C-alpha positions in Angstrom: 2.2 -33.6 -11.1 0.2 -31.0 -8.2 2.1 -28.7 -6.6 0.7 -28.5 -2.8 3.2 -26.4 -1.1 6.0 -23.8 -1.8 8.3 -22.2 0.4 9.4 -18.5 0.0 12.2 -18.0 -2.1 15.8 -16.8 -0.9 18.6 -15.3 -2.5 21.4 -17.7 -3.7 25.1 -16.3 -4.1 24.6 -13.9 -7.1 22.7 -10.6 -7.8 20.0 -12.5 -9.6 20.0 -15.9 -8.4 16.7 -16.7 -6.5 15.8 -20.7 -4.8 12.7 -22.3 -3.3 11.4 -25.7 -2.4 8.2 -26.9 -3.7 6.3 -30.1 -2.9 4.2 -31.7 -5.1 2.2 -35.0 -5.5 1.8 -37.4 -8.3 -0.3 -40.5 -7.4 0.9 -42.2 -4.3 4.1 -40.4 -4.2 5.4 -36.9 -3.2 8.1 -35.1 -4.4 10.4 -32.0 -2.7 11.7 -30.4 -6.0 14.2 -27.4 -5.3 13.7 -24.8 -8.1 16.3 -22.1 -9.0 15.5 -18.7 -11.1 18.6 -16.8 -12.4 19.3 -14.2 -14.9 22.1 -14.3 -17.4 23.5 -11.7 -20.2 23.5 -13.7 -23.1 25.7 -11.5 -25.1 22.4 -9.4 -26.5 20.3 -9.2 -23.7 19.4 -10.2 -20.2 17.2 -13.5 -19.8 15.5 -15.4 -17.2 16.2 -19.1 -16.9 14.9 -21.6 -14.4 15.7 -25.1 -13.2 14.1 -27.6 -11.6 16.2 -30.7 -9.2 14.3 -33.5 -7.6 15.9 -33.9 -4.2 13.5 -36.2 -1.8 10.4 -38.4 -2.2 8.3 -39.8 0.0 5.2 -42.5 -0.5 2.0 -40.7 0.9 2.2 -43.7 3.6 5.9 -43.6 4.0 6.8 -42.7 8.3 9.7 -40.4 6.9 7.5 -38.2 5.1 7.4 -34.6 7.2 4.2 -34.4 9.6 3.2 -31.3 8.6 2.6 -32.2 4.8 0.2 -34.4 5.4 -2.1 -31.4 6.2 -1.5 -30.6 2.4 -3.0 -34.1 1.0 
């Protein structure tokens, strides 16, 4: 899967909690992935953890694909 666009990150509800969206292209499908990076204390040291969640997906020729994404395909 190839990342074609990445938004600026924004702060979440915690001190060490950040979010951003990535748009990835694989075959004929574009995926919107919500990414999250956060820091937590595991009892020994602070650790950064990352998570990803697929939010939406569109076929390359889907009329619901946002117009601005066509420039990145």
